[in-house]
C-alpha positions, -999 to 999 in steps of 0.1 A, spaced: -271 -188 -168 -294 -208 -149 -306 -224 -182 -274 -235 -189 -268 -248 -158 -294 -267 -162 -290 -278 -199 -255 -288 -182 -268 -314 -159 -293 -327 -180 -259 -335 -204 -242 -351 -177 -270 -372 -166 -276 -383 -195 -243 -397 -205 -240 -411 -169 -271 -432 -176 -258 -440 -211 -226 -455 -192 -246 -470 -165 -265 -492 -199 -232 -495 -213 -216 -515 -182 -245 -532 -176 -250 -544 -213 -219 -547 -229 -214 -583 -232 -182 -604 -226 -155 -590 -243 -129 -609 -268 -108 -615 -250 -133 -637 -213 -146 -651 -250 -110 -662 -259 -97 -674 -229 -79 -704 -228 -95 -739 -216 -94 -778 -223 -122 -794 -236 -109 -824 -252 -117 -851 -225 -153 -843 -222 -154 -841 -263 -144 -877 -262 -178 -886 -234 -205 -901 -252 -232 -881 -241 -245 -851 -262 -239 -828 -230 -214 -835 -212 -208 -814 -175 -175 -810 -150 -177 -794 -121 -147 -784 -108 -125 -766 -81 -148 -762 -53 -142 -758 -25 -159 -748 19 -171 -714 8 -150 -707 -32 -173 -711 -58 -161 -732 -82 -171 -737 -120 -182 -757 -150 -167 -767 -182 -199 -778 -207 -200 -794 -239 -230 -799 -262 -235 -817 -297 -252 -793 -306 -273 -820 -330 -290 -798 -353 -296 -764 -331 -275 -734 -345 -285 -711 -313 -283 -713 -272 -295 -690 -248 -276 -695 -219 -297 -681 -188 -302 -687 -151 -334 -687 -132 -339 -667 -97 -366 -661 -75 -373 -630 -99 -362 -636 -135 -339 -653 -156 -311 -637 -160 -275 -630 -185 -249 -664 -177 -216 -651 -169 -190 -677 -200 -158 -673 -215 -137 -698 -231 -164 -704 -255 -152 -731 -284 -173 -742 -315 -163 -768 -342 -177 -778 -372 -182 -814 -376 -148 -813 -401 -134 -805 -366 -122 -771 -376 -122 -751 -346 -133 -714 -340 -129 -691 -307 -154 -673 -290 -152 -639 -306 -156 -655 -338 -194 -665 -328 -222 -646 -326 -223 -638 -290 -248 -617 -271 -259 -607 -240 -284 -591 -226 -300 -587 -190 -320 -618 -195 -292 -643 -218 -262 -646 -237 -275 -658 -271 -245 -682 -285 -255 -679 -323 -235 -711 -345 -227 -713 -382 -234 -749 -388 -262 -764 -364 -245 -796 -364 -210 -786 -350 -200 -793 -311 -202 -758 -286 -183 -760 -253 -180 -728 -225 -169 -726 -191 -191 -708 -165 -193 -705 -125 -205 -733 -100 -216 -729 -65 -198 -743 -34 -219 -777 -26 -250 -766 -52 -252 -768 -91 -283 -759 -111 -279 -756 -150 -313 -755 -175 -314 -782 -204 -309 -754 -228 -312 -781 -252 -333 -824 -247 -307 -859 -251 -282 -871 -224 -263 -856 -202 -232 -864 -182 -223 -848 -151 -194 -855 -139 -183 -842 -99 -152 -822 -87 -130 -848 -77 -144 -864 -40 -175 -850 -38 -210 -875 -37 -244 -873 -39 -259 -904 -23 -262 -892 15 -301 -883 10 -293 -857 41 -265 -837 24 -265 -849 -16 -298 -838 -38 -301 -855 -76 -331 -839 -98 -343 -847 -118 -348 -887 -114 -344 -915 -134 -302 -906 -139 -275 -939 -132 -246 -928 -103 -211 -946 -110 -178 -935 -92 -147 -935 -117 -111 -930 -102 -126 -908 -70 -154 -884 -96 -187 -891 -94 -208 -893 -129 -246 -888 -131 -260 -900 -166 -299 -892 -177 -302 -921 -213 -326 -883 -218 -335 -848 -201 -345 -814 -212 -352 -800 -173 -331 -779 -152 -296 -799 -138 -302 -793 -98 -270 -811 -75 -265 -805 -38 -233 -821 -27 -213 -828 0 -175 -844 8 -180 -876 30 -157 -857 61 -189 -830 58 -204 -858 69 -178 -867 101 -177 -832 108 -222 -830 112 -220 -861 134 -200 -851 155 -217 -823 158 -249 -835 164 -229 -861 196 -218 -828 216 -252 -812 211 -268 -845 223 -241 -848 248 -243 -811 261 -283 -810 261 -287 -843 282 -261 -829 306 -283 -796 312 -312 -818 309 -297 -843 341 -286 -812 354 -314 -796 359 -329 -832 373 -308 -827 401 -314 -793 407 -351 -801 409 -345 -833 431 -325 -814 453 -355 -783 459 -381 -810 461 -364 -823 490 -357 -795 505 -396 -788 508 -405 -816 521 -375 -818 548 -389 -778 558 -428 -797 553 -437 -774 526 -446 -807 499 -462 -832 532 -496 -844 512 -525 -843 526 -549 -874 534 -578 -872 520 -600 -892 547 -591 -858 574 -599 -820 563 -594 -814 599 -566 -793 617 -544 -771 601 -526 -774 570 -493 -789 567 -467 -776 585 -485 -752 615 -494 -788 634 
């Protein structure tokens, strides 16, 4: 009886382990791969890779849409780097266009998600691939899955130009603002794109906070100075801080004469 119980426990544990592995490595569902998304506005741009960051909030993470002109590349390994390791990127709304313009949805492609990468293989390396992923609320980072020219468009109203609040890496880019959207252009890029962006009102709010802190700090210093001065005056009135004449060392100490 005990032996049967042990076998039953082992069997249940094995099933739970397999179920957990399936949940972790189950990949991306066909529903997510085929989710509706619009990419025509990005396909019309001139860069090899066009990325549009959208729906950014103060706390809420936004999304990005990306279109890759593959240029003889038949596979992309999508990942994001963490402090410890690379992890597979979760994407949805995957689309592929043959060179003749025929569209294929993500569920019709070979998409394999593992622990470190989401591998997307296409039938013709000269086509165009598009997908959507998550973006941060004030930061964005994405490896260059293929080398070439890049264009990144920030969400409406956001900027990177203030050195305290914004940052762009790698260098060698051009910046322009079109219809309240900042565009960043790289003629050639093969490294990770890392951005920190802000709203102009963020600068105003921060400046206001600095003014408040400085004002309160100044008031505190002034109050402390007045208290010290008042205490010094009291000590002098009591004769505790009378200076001793260096030429006369005789006699009782100050206050006791």
